[in-house]
C-alpha positions, 0 to 999 in steps of 0.5 A: 137781237136785243138792243144793248141796255143798262140794267141794275141786277141783283146778285143771287149767288157766287159759286167758287170752282176748284179750290174753295174759301180764300184760295178760290180764284174761279167763280160763277156769278148768278144774277137776276135776268136782265130782261133781254129778249135775245142774245148770242153766245160770244157776246159780252157785257160790261159789269160794274158792281155798286161796290166799285164805288169811286175807287174803280170807276170803269166797268169790266167786260165779261163774256156771257157764260149762259142765260136761262129764263130766270138768270144771267150767269157770268164766269170769271177768274180773279186776276186784278183789282176788279175781279178781286172786288167782284169775288167779294159780292154777296147775295143781294148786292146790286150789279150794273150790267150793260149788254148784250154787246158785240157779235156772237158766234155763228150757229149752223146746226147741220154743220159739224162744229169744232169748239176750241177753247184755251183756259178761260176761253171755255166760258162762252161755249157753255151757252153755245152748247145749250142753245145749239139745237143739234149738239150731236154735231159738236165736239170740243177740244179744251186746253188748260193749265189749272186743274180741270175742276176750276172750269165749267167743263161739266156744264158742257160735257153733259151736252157734247163730248169734250177732249181736254189736255192740261199743260204741265210741260212744253211737251203737253203744249206740243201735243195740244197744238198737234191735236188742234191741227188734226181736229181742224183738218178733219173738220175741213174735210167735212166742210165744217165750222171751227169756233175758237176762244182763248189767249192770243198765242192760242188764237194765232195758232188756230188762225194759221191752221185755219188759213192752211186748211181752208176751214171756216173759222171764227175767233173770239178776241180777248182784248182789254176794253174800256167802254165796250161800245166803240167810243174810246178806241181802246181795243182795236185789231187790224183787218186784212184785205178780206174785210167786207168794208172796202175802206176798212181793209188793212185798217184798224177796227174796234173789237168791242163793236166789230167783234169780239167774234171775227172770221179768222181770214178777216183779221190780223193777230 
């Protein structure tokens, strides 16, 4: 696995998804290759464009969407000042990137694998399905609130089947939760693997179903991060008695360097 490194990359293009023009809130940012030899889907990077200047001193964490032989691809939604500034990047702009950071998802090619994504939790699974040597063993269940063309679904659906459900009403959410439970029970009976990424309420539901069914499940936590390397203690979660290091059982660990991917039974949410 590549050691984390700081790289000054160049923006190649910024592609809007969903609504275009001034209304666009979802973007794929393609950067020059950072020179890593290896990475794992589920890892993340700290990103700070030169345009942040002195006004925005802190870098922002972004899960790695995909990396090709020539490019690093990030996918983000505009939600605050940092992402608003990122959405103004133009080809040729310089972007400081620190990574790859954290732990990635387990990849077990011969095991049936269920991908569960809620909203922007779909992002790390783009790279996952492209790196997986046996994508016919993968199935994805995707729940979202925005129109589906706001997300990089096509990049996944070209490799694996995707069942999607857009939430319009409370009844839609109930149907999605029921579908999650059914799919996880089916994977449990196949001795498969479940990987989940999305907002905290979604992950809490997945974790409970994992404990109920006994299926091996990993969760990618989306907590706020400041440093990305475990120095500031700004992103923590509590462990269970199943945590592998005895002195940390029932205590707090940093999500950035112990995660962001955790086994469901080893952390509290």
